[in-house]
N, CA and C atoms as an extended XYZ file, in Angstrom:
231
Properties=species:S:1:pos:R:3:atomname:S:1:resname:S:1:resid:I:1 pbc="F F F"
N         0.850       -1.158        0.000 N   MET     1
C         0.000        0.000        0.000 CA  MET     1
C         0.901        1.229        0.000 C   MET     1
N         0.612        2.152       -0.859 N   PHE     2
C         1.340        3.419       -0.899 CA  PHE     2
C         0.332        4.541       -0.797 C   PHE     2
N         0.528        5.402        0.141 N   ILE     3
C        -0.352        6.548        0.319 CA  ILE     3
C         0.447        7.783       -0.095 C   ILE     3
N         0.238        8.259       -1.338 N   PRO     4
C         1.066        9.342       -1.876 CA  PRO     4
C         1.146       10.585       -0.997 C   PRO     4
N         0.021       11.000       -0.454 N   GLU     5
C         0.030       12.228        0.335 CA  GLU     5
C         0.858       12.100        1.614 C   GLU     5
N         1.044       10.879        2.101 N   SER     6
C         1.848       10.679        3.310 CA  SER     6
C         3.238       10.126        2.999 C   SER     6
N         3.446        9.723        1.753 N   ARG     7
C         4.700        9.091        1.323 CA  ARG     7
C         5.012        7.873        2.200 C   ARG     7
N         3.992        7.062        2.427 N   PHE     8
C         4.058        5.909        3.313 CA  PHE     8
C         3.740        4.650        2.522 C   PHE     8
N         4.522        3.614        2.701 N   SER     9
C         4.206        2.329        2.079 CA  SER     9
C         4.515        1.206        3.054 C   SER     9
N         3.785        0.111        2.935 N   LEU    10
C         3.966       -1.041        3.818 CA  LEU    10
C         4.840       -2.096        3.156 C   LEU    10
N         5.750       -2.645        3.934 N   TRP    11
C         6.620       -3.727        3.493 CA  TRP    11
C         6.596       -4.810        4.560 C   TRP    11
N         6.581       -6.062        4.156 N   ALA    12
C         6.688       -7.176        5.093 CA  ALA    12
C         8.141       -7.241        5.564 C   ALA    12
N         8.348       -7.400        6.853 N   ASP    13
C         9.702       -7.426        7.411 CA  ASP    13
C        10.103       -8.849        7.794 C   ASP    13
N         9.796       -9.773        6.929 N   PHE    14
C        10.198      -11.163        7.124 CA  PHE    14
C        10.111      -11.862        5.788 C   PHE    14
N        10.670      -13.043        5.757 N   ILE    15
C        10.575      -13.842        4.540 CA  ILE    15
C        10.531      -15.307        4.950 C   ILE    15
N         9.655      -16.041        4.342 N   GLU    16
C         9.561      -17.483        4.560 CA  GLU    16
C         8.958      -18.083        3.304 C   GLU    16
N         9.481      -19.202        2.898 N   ARG    17
C         9.075      -19.809        1.634 CA  ARG    17
C         7.572      -20.030        1.535 C   ARG    17
N         6.933      -20.495        2.595 N   SER    18
C         5.487      -20.750        2.522 CA  SER    18
C         4.710      -19.447        2.305 C   SER    18
N         5.194      -18.346        2.829 N   PHE    19
C         4.569      -17.042        2.613 CA  PHE    19
C         4.763      -16.596        1.169 C   PHE    19
N         5.953      -16.843        0.622 N   LEU    20
C         6.253      -16.427       -0.748 CA  LEU    20
C         5.419      -17.182       -1.770 C   LEU    20
N         5.034      -18.409       -1.446 N   ASP    21
C         4.317      -19.250       -2.397 CA  ASP    21
C         2.907      -18.776       -2.733 C   ASP    21
N         2.293      -17.963       -1.904 N   GLY    22
C         0.921      -17.579       -2.217 CA  GLY    22
C         0.494      -16.250       -1.648 C   GLY    22
N         0.480      -16.174       -0.330 N   GLU    23
C        -0.057      -14.991        0.337 CA  GLU    23
C         0.710      -13.722       -0.039 C   GLU    23
N         2.018      -13.816       -0.163 N   PHE    24
C         2.841      -12.655       -0.511 CA  PHE    24
C         2.423      -12.072       -1.857 C   PHE    24
N         2.300      -12.929       -2.862 N   LYS    25
C         1.908      -12.469       -4.198 CA  LYS    25
C         0.521      -11.825       -4.171 C   LYS    25
N        -0.368      -12.402       -3.395 N   GLU    26
C        -1.726      -11.862       -3.289 CA  GLU    26
C        -1.721      -10.472       -2.639 C   GLU    26
N        -0.942      -10.300       -1.582 N   LEU    27
C        -0.866       -9.002       -0.911 CA  LEU    27
C        -0.269       -7.934       -1.825 C   LEU    27
N         0.722       -8.320       -2.622 N   ILE    28
C         1.317       -7.393       -3.592 CA  ILE    28
C         0.269       -7.022       -4.649 C   ILE    28
N        -0.402       -8.034       -5.202 N   ALA    29
C        -1.382       -7.803       -6.267 CA  ALA    29
C        -2.520       -6.893       -5.806 C   ALA    29
N        -2.919       -7.031       -4.554 N   LYS    30
C        -4.009       -6.212       -4.016 CA  LYS    30
C        -3.534       -4.829       -3.570 C   LYS    30
N        -2.223       -4.586       -3.629 N   GLY    31
C        -1.692       -3.293       -3.219 CA  GLY    31
C        -1.637       -3.095       -1.720 C   GLY    31
N        -1.724       -4.192       -0.971 N   ILE    32
C        -1.694       -4.089        0.487 CA  ILE    32
C        -0.271       -3.848        0.983 C   ILE    32
N         0.694       -4.520        0.368 N   ILE    33
C         2.102       -4.277        0.677 CA  ILE    33
C         2.851       -4.031       -0.626 C   ILE    33
N         4.025       -3.437       -0.519 N   ASN    34
C         4.830       -3.148       -1.707 CA  ASN    34
C         5.906       -4.193       -1.945 C   ASN    34
N         6.320       -4.902       -0.922 N   GLY    35
C         7.389       -5.880       -1.067 CA  GLY    35
C         7.786       -6.399        0.294 C   GLY    35
N         8.982       -6.970        0.364 N   ALA    36
C         9.485       -7.520        1.615 CA  ALA    36
C        10.941       -7.134        1.784 C   ALA    36
N        11.316       -6.952        3.018 N   THR    37
C        12.719       -6.737        3.333 CA  THR    37
C        13.254       -8.015        3.949 C   THR    37
N        14.527       -8.189        3.883 N   SER    38
C        15.135       -9.347        4.520 CA  SER    38
C        16.566       -9.006        4.882 C   SER    38
N        17.070       -9.726        5.831 N   ASN    39
C        18.472       -9.634        6.206 CA  ASN    39
C        18.881      -11.007        6.714 C   ASN    39
N        20.150      -11.255        6.918 N   PRO    40
C        20.576      -12.598        7.329 CA  PRO    40
C        19.894      -13.112        8.595 C   PRO    40
N        19.647      -12.259        9.569 N   ALA    41
C        19.010      -12.713       10.812 CA  ALA    41
C        17.570      -13.156       10.569 C   ALA    41
N        16.834      -12.390        9.780 N   ILE    42
C        15.450      -12.749        9.461 CA  ILE    42
C        15.420      -14.056        8.676 C   ILE    42
N        16.301      -14.162        7.706 N   PHE    43
C        16.334      -15.353        6.865 CA  PHE    43
C        16.774      -16.576        7.667 C   PHE    43
N        17.732      -16.407        8.572 N   LYS    44
C        18.183      -17.511        9.429 CA  LYS    44
C        17.014      -18.052       10.241 C   LYS    44
N        16.220      -17.164       10.810 N   ASN    45
C        15.063      -17.587       11.591 CA  ASN    45
C        14.098      -18.403       10.738 C   ASN    45
N        13.850      -17.964        9.520 N   ALA    46
C        12.952      -18.704        8.630 CA  ALA    46
C        13.514      -20.088        8.322 C   ALA    46
N        14.798      -20.165        8.032 N   ILE    47
C        15.427      -21.447        7.704 CA  ILE    47
C        15.348      -22.409        8.885 C   ILE    47
N        15.592      -21.909       10.091 N   LEU    48
C        15.625      -22.770       11.269 CA  LEU    48
C        14.248      -23.173       11.779 C   LEU    48
N        13.223      -22.387       11.496 N   THR    49
C        11.905      -22.675       12.077 CA  THR    49
C        10.866      -23.183       11.087 C   THR    49
N        11.121      -23.060        9.808 N   SER    50
C        10.130      -23.472        8.815 CA  SER    50
C        10.502      -24.808        8.179 C   SER    50
N         9.554      -25.735        8.116 N   PRO    51
C         9.839      -27.014        7.459 CA  PRO    51
C        10.024      -26.877        5.944 C   PRO    51
N         9.679      -25.739        5.391 N   ALA    52
C         9.754      -25.543        3.939 CA  ALA    52
C        11.179      -25.620        3.398 C   ALA    52
N        12.179      -25.480        4.247 N   TYR    53
C        13.572      -25.468        3.793 CA  TYR    53
C        14.270      -26.819        3.935 C   TYR    53
N        13.676      -27.743        4.664 N   LYS    54
C        14.336      -29.022        4.950 CA  LYS    54
C        14.687      -29.803        3.692 C   LYS    54
N        13.780      -29.878        2.738 N   GLU    55
C        14.033      -30.659        1.528 CA  GLU    55
C        15.218      -30.103        0.745 C   GLU    55
N        15.225      -28.801        0.521 N   GLN    56
C        16.337      -28.221       -0.236 CA  GLN    56
C        17.645      -28.347        0.539 C   GLN    56
N        17.615      -28.163        1.849 N   LEU    57
C        18.835      -28.313        2.642 CA  LEU    57
C        19.411      -29.720        2.518 C   LEU    57
N        18.546      -30.713        2.442 N   SER    58
C        19.028      -32.095        2.339 CA  SER    58
C        19.751      -32.357        1.026 C   SER    58
N        19.533      -31.525        0.025 N   THR    59
C        20.213      -31.704       -1.264 CA  THR    59
C        21.527      -30.931       -1.339 C   THR    59
N        21.831      -30.165       -0.317 N   LEU    60
C        23.011      -29.302       -0.348 CA  LEU    60
C        24.180      -29.872        0.451 C   LEU    60
N        24.270      -31.177        0.517 N   THR    61
C        25.369      -31.802        1.249 CA  THR    61
C        26.701      -31.474        0.583 C   THR    61
N        27.719      -31.354        1.400 N   GLY    62
C        29.048      -31.061        0.885 CA  GLY    62
C        29.342      -29.583        0.722 C   GLY    62
N        28.347      -28.740        0.944 N   LEU    63
C        28.562      -27.304        0.834 CA  LEU    63
C        28.877      -26.710        2.206 C   LEU    63
N        29.567      -25.599        2.210 N   THR    64
C        29.823      -24.892        3.462 CA  THR    64
C        28.526      -24.234        3.925 C   THR    64
N        28.441      -23.867        5.200 N   PRO    65
C        27.239      -23.160        5.657 CA  PRO    65
C        26.949      -21.905        4.829 C   PRO    65
N        27.978      -21.157        4.473 N   LYS    66
C        27.777      -19.952        3.664 CA  LYS    66
C        27.200      -20.308        2.299 C   LYS    66
N        27.696      -21.365        1.682 N   GLU    67
C        27.188      -21.785        0.371 CA  GLU    67
C        25.735      -22.246        0.465 C   GLU    67
N        25.399      -22.935        1.553 N   LYS    68
C        24.011      -23.362        1.755 CA  LYS    68
C        23.095      -22.150        1.914 C   LYS    68
N        23.531      -21.201        2.733 N   TYR    69
C        22.751      -19.975        2.928 CA  TYR    69
C        22.516      -19.280        1.594 C   TYR    69
N        23.568      -19.134        0.807 N   GLU    70
C        23.446      -18.438       -0.471 CA  GLU    70
C        22.509      -19.170       -1.426 C   GLU    70
N        22.575      -20.500       -1.433 N   ALA    71
C        21.683      -21.275       -2.302 CA  ALA    71
C        20.220      -21.059       -1.910 C   ALA    71
N        19.939      -21.074       -0.617 N   LEU    72
C        18.569      -20.858       -0.147 CA  LEU    72
C        18.114      -19.423       -0.401 C   LEU    72
N        18.987      -18.474       -0.134 N   ALA    73
C        18.627      -17.064       -0.307 CA  ALA    73
C        18.358      -16.737       -1.770 C   ALA    73
N        19.195      -17.227       -2.662 N   VAL    74
C        19.001      -16.956       -4.092 CA  VAL    74
C        17.680      -17.545       -4.563 C   VAL    74
N        17.347      -18.719       -4.074 N   PHE    75
C        16.095      -19.370       -4.463 CA  PHE    75
C        14.890      -18.515       -4.063 C   PHE    75
N        14.906      -17.966       -2.856 N   ASP    76
C        13.752      -17.211       -2.346 CA  ASP    76
C        13.756      -15.744       -2.755 C   ASP    76
N        14.903      -15.165       -2.790 N   ILE    77
C        14.967      -13.723       -3.023 CA  ILE    77
C        15.276      -13.453       -4.467 C   ILE    77
């Protein structure tokens, strides 16, 4: 949502794969939010608490933690 007279817009301050799969796109399409912000701490929380990342993590054997993070982040962001 952007309110021109106030120069105000809403952004989601988290990211999680299950949110990106449906609800996020719907909120953008309806003009309720403009996008999402993310940072390593927010993304780490999503990776550690959401089951949506387990399958992809299981395919990333042999990679360093940084490489795993980058693979997951590139996929979502």
